[in-house]
C-alpha positions as CSV (number, residue, x, y, z in Angstrom):
1,M,12.2,-3.2,14.4
2,N,11.8,-6.9,13.9
3,N,15.2,-8.6,13.4
4,Q,13.6,-11.7,12.1
5,V,14.9,-12.8,8.9
6,F,12.3,-13.8,6.0
7,K,14.5,-15.6,3.5
8,E,13.3,-15.0,0.1
9,S,15.2,-14.4,-3.1
10,V,15.0,-10.9,-4.4
11,D,14.4,-10.7,-8.2
12,L,16.8,-8.0,-9.1
13,S,15.3,-7.5,-12.5
14,V,12.5,-5.7,-10.7
15,V,15.2,-3.1,-10.0
16,D,16.4,-3.0,-13.6
17,E,12.7,-2.2,-14.6
18,M,12.6,0.6,-12.1
19,I,15.8,2.1,-13.2
20,A,14.7,1.7,-16.9
21,S,11.6,3.6,-16.1
22,Y,12.9,6.4,-13.9
23,G,16.5,6.8,-14.9
24,I,19.7,6.8,-13.0
25,E,19.7,10.4,-11.9
26,T,19.5,11.1,-8.1
27,D,16.0,12.7,-8.5
28,A,14.8,9.2,-9.5
29,A,15.5,7.8,-6.2
30,I,12.0,8.2,-4.7
31,P,10.1,7.0,-7.7
32,I,12.4,3.9,-7.9
33,L,12.1,3.1,-4.3
34,L,8.2,3.5,-4.4
35,G,8.3,1.0,-7.3
36,L,10.4,-1.3,-5.2
37,Q,8.2,-1.0,-2.2
38,E,5.1,-1.7,-4.2
39,A,6.7,-4.7,-5.9
40,Y,8.5,-6.4,-2.7
41,G,6.3,-4.8,0.1
42,Y,9.4,-3.6,1.7
43,L,12.8,-2.3,0.5
44,P,15.2,-5.4,0.6
45,M,18.8,-4.3,1.4
46,E,20.0,-6.3,-1.6
47,A,17.8,-4.2,-3.9
48,L,19.0,-1.1,-2.4
49,H,22.6,-1.9,-2.8
50,Y,21.8,-2.8,-6.4
51,V,20.1,0.7,-7.0
52,T,23.2,2.4,-5.6
53,D,25.5,0.3,-7.9
54,R,23.4,1.1,-11.1
55,T,22.5,4.9,-10.4
56,K,24.1,8.0,-9.4
57,S,22.7,7.8,-6.0
58,T,25.1,7.2,-3.2
59,P,24.3,4.6,-0.4
60,D,23.8,7.4,2.0
61,Q,21.3,9.2,-0.3
62,I,19.3,5.9,-0.9
63,Y,19.2,5.0,2.9
64,G,18.4,8.6,3.8
65,V,15.4,8.5,1.5
66,A,14.3,5.1,2.6
67,T,14.5,6.0,6.4
68,F,13.2,9.6,6.1
69,Y,9.7,8.8,4.5
70,G,7.3,6.7,6.7
71,Q,5.7,4.7,3.9
72,F,9.2,2.8,3.3
73,R,9.9,-0.2,5.3
74,L,13.2,-2.0,5.4
75,A,11.9,-5.2,6.6
76,P,8.8,-7.3,5.5
77,V,5.6,-6.9,7.0
78,G,3.2,-9.4,8.3
79,E,-0.1,-10.7,6.7
80,H,-2.1,-8.2,8.8
81,I,-1.2,-4.7,9.7
82,V,-2.3,-3.7,13.2
83,R,-2.5,0.2,13.4
84,V,-2.9,1.5,17.0
85,C,-3.9,5.2,17.2
86,H,-1.8,7.4,19.3
87,G,-3.6,10.7,18.6
88,T,-4.5,12.8,21.6
89,A,-8.0,11.3,22.3
90,C,-6.6,7.8,22.1
91,H,-3.5,8.8,24.1
92,V,-5.8,10.3,26.8
93,R,-7.9,7.1,26.8
94,G,-5.1,4.6,27.1
95,A,-3.4,4.1,23.7
96,V,-0.1,3.2,25.6
97,N,-1.9,0.5,27.5
98,I,-3.6,-0.8,24.4
99,T,-0.4,-1.0,22.6
100,Q,1.2,-2.8,25.6
101,A,-1.9,-5.4,25.5
102,I,-1.2,-6.0,21.7
103,Y,2.5,-6.6,22.4
104,D,1.6,-9.0,25.1
105,T,-1.0,-10.7,23.2
106,L,0.9,-11.2,20.0
107,G,4.1,-12.2,21.9
108,L,6.1,-9.2,20.6
109,S,9.2,-7.9,22.5
110,D,9.9,-4.1,22.6
111,D,12.3,-4.0,19.6
112,Q,10.0,-6.2,17.4
113,D,7.0,-5.0,15.3
114,T,6.3,-8.3,13.4
115,T,5.3,-11.6,15.0
116,D,7.8,-14.4,14.6
117,D,5.2,-16.3,12.4
118,G,4.9,-13.3,9.9
119,K,1.1,-13.0,10.8
120,Y,1.0,-9.4,12.3
121,T,2.9,-6.2,12.0
122,L,2.2,-3.6,14.6
123,E,2.3,0.2,13.8
124,K,1.6,3.1,16.2
125,V,0.0,5.8,14.1
126,A,-0.7,9.6,14.9
127,C,-4.5,9.3,14.1
128,L,-7.1,7.1,12.6
129,G,-9.8,9.7,12.6
130,C,-12.1,7.6,15.0
131,C,-11.7,9.9,18.1
132,S,-15.2,9.3,19.3
133,L,-14.3,5.5,19.6
134,A,-11.0,6.0,21.4
135,P,-9.0,4.1,22.1
136,V,-8.9,2.7,18.6
137,M,-6.9,0.1,16.4
138,M,-7.3,-1.1,13.0
139,V,-6.5,-4.7,11.8
140,D,-6.1,-4.4,8.0
141,D,-9.1,-2.3,7.1
142,K,-11.3,-3.0,10.1
143,V,-11.7,-0.6,12.9
144,Y,-12.0,-1.6,16.6
145,G,-12.9,1.0,19.1
146,S,-13.6,1.6,22.9
147,L,-10.6,-0.9,23.6
148,D,-9.4,-2.3,26.8
149,R,-7.0,-5.0,27.4
150,K,-9.6,-8.0,27.7
151,K,-11.2,-6.8,24.2
152,V,-7.7,-6.8,22.5
153,Q,-7.2,-10.4,23.7
154,R,-10.7,-11.4,22.5
155,I,-10.2,-9.9,19.0
156,F,-6.9,-11.7,18.4
157,K,-8.2,-14.9,19.9
158,R,-11.1,-14.6,17.4
159,F,-8.6,-14.1,14.6
160,A,-6.7,-17.3,15.6
161,R,-9.9,-19.4,15.8
162,E,-11.0,-18.2,12.3
163,E,-7.6,-18.9,10.9
164,A,-7.6,-22.5,12.4
165,K,-11.0,-23.0,10.6
166,A,-9.6,-21.9,7.4
């Protein structure tokens, strides 16, 4: 996980709205966290502490829910989400090498999933449903298939050029 600190203030009135909508009982934890995830894009620790202070859920319960379900994030995500398929077809055709090429191209370390500039977040996923194009990645909503190291580098160079023009 990325250890980078994205400094932003957390508007705790959002948490109050979620608690007002869903209640303070422990069974409200998932809807509250889903609302926070939608509002913030991730689950800020300050907001999680605030939830435990104002509901009947314990810190262990809230953290357990937040870490059990894959859709919850405890750190901010980049502007662009890069998903690399690690399903069977992609794995057999080199998904591990493609993932390493992305790490290298974006300058990510092994314990980091978001670039230092906040542009990209890398996710390894079980399947993207594009087995005939293996190995595959998605950047936001666009699929890139039949990947190799050079193709990965070209894709991200093109993104950099397009961003420099904008």
